[in-house]
C-alpha positions in Angstrom: 127.3 132.6 119.6 126.2 134.4 122.7 122.7 134.7 124.2 122.3 138.3 122.9 123.2 137.4 119.3 120.4 138.7 117.1 119.0 136.0 114.7 116.3 137.9 112.9 114.1 141.0 113.5 115.4 141.6 117.0 114.9 138.0 118.2 117.9 136.9 120.2 119.2 133.5 120.9 118.3 134.0 124.6 114.6 134.7 123.7 114.4 131.8 121.2 115.7 129.0 123.4 112.8 129.0 125.9 110.3 128.9 123.1 112.1 126.0 121.4 112.2 124.1 124.8 108.5 124.8 125.3 107.7 123.4 121.8 109.8 120.3 122.5 108.1 119.7 125.9 104.7 120.1 124.3 105.6 117.8 121.5 106.8 115.1 123.9 103.7 115.5 126.1 101.4 115.0 123.0 103.3 111.9 121.9 103.0 110.4 125.4 99.3 111.3 125.5 98.7 109.7 122.1 100.6 106.6 123.1 98.6 106.2 126.3 95.1 107.3 125.4 94.6 107.2 121.7 92.3 104.4 120.5 94.1 101.9 118.5 92.5 100.9 115.1 91.7 97.2 115.0 92.6 95.4 111.8 89.5 93.3 111.0 91.1 91.4 108.3 91.8 88.4 110.5 88.8 88.6 112.8 85.3 87.1 112.7 82.1 88.2 114.4 81.3 85.8 117.2 78.3 85.4 119.6 79.0 83.2 122.6 76.4 80.6 123.3 77.4 80.4 126.9 77.3 84.0 128.1 75.8 85.9 125.2 78.9 88.1 124.6 79.2 89.3 121.0 82.0 91.0 119.1 85.0 90.4 116.9 87.6 87.8 117.8 90.6 86.5 116.0 89.6 83.8 113.6 92.6 81.9 115.1 91.2 82.3 118.6 89.2 79.5 120.1 87.8 81.0 123.4 85.2 83.6 124.4 87.0 86.7 125.9 84.4 87.1 128.6 83.7 83.6 130.0 86.5 81.6 128.4 84.1 79.1 126.9 85.2 77.3 123.7 84.3 79.3 120.6 83.3 76.3 118.5 82.7 76.8 114.8 84.0 80.4 114.1 82.8 80.4 110.5 79.1 80.1 111.4 78.7 83.6 112.8 81.0 85.5 110.4 79.7 88.7 108.7 
């Protein structure tokens, strides 16, 4: 098959290859962008709401975690502040 072989309606292989390459590059760029910048969904199944008594930080932490992510203080009783 040469580059001037007509595939359909006057579209040749030579005219189709750059478009296919452009689509492949765009697809790869979107996949990289999504991997780097898309926000990951957090599974809240194994988390509890926590308010640190030391620094006041509040948010969800793993129910298996034992430390504040901001000040590294002991989390204490994680069941007390759960939603």
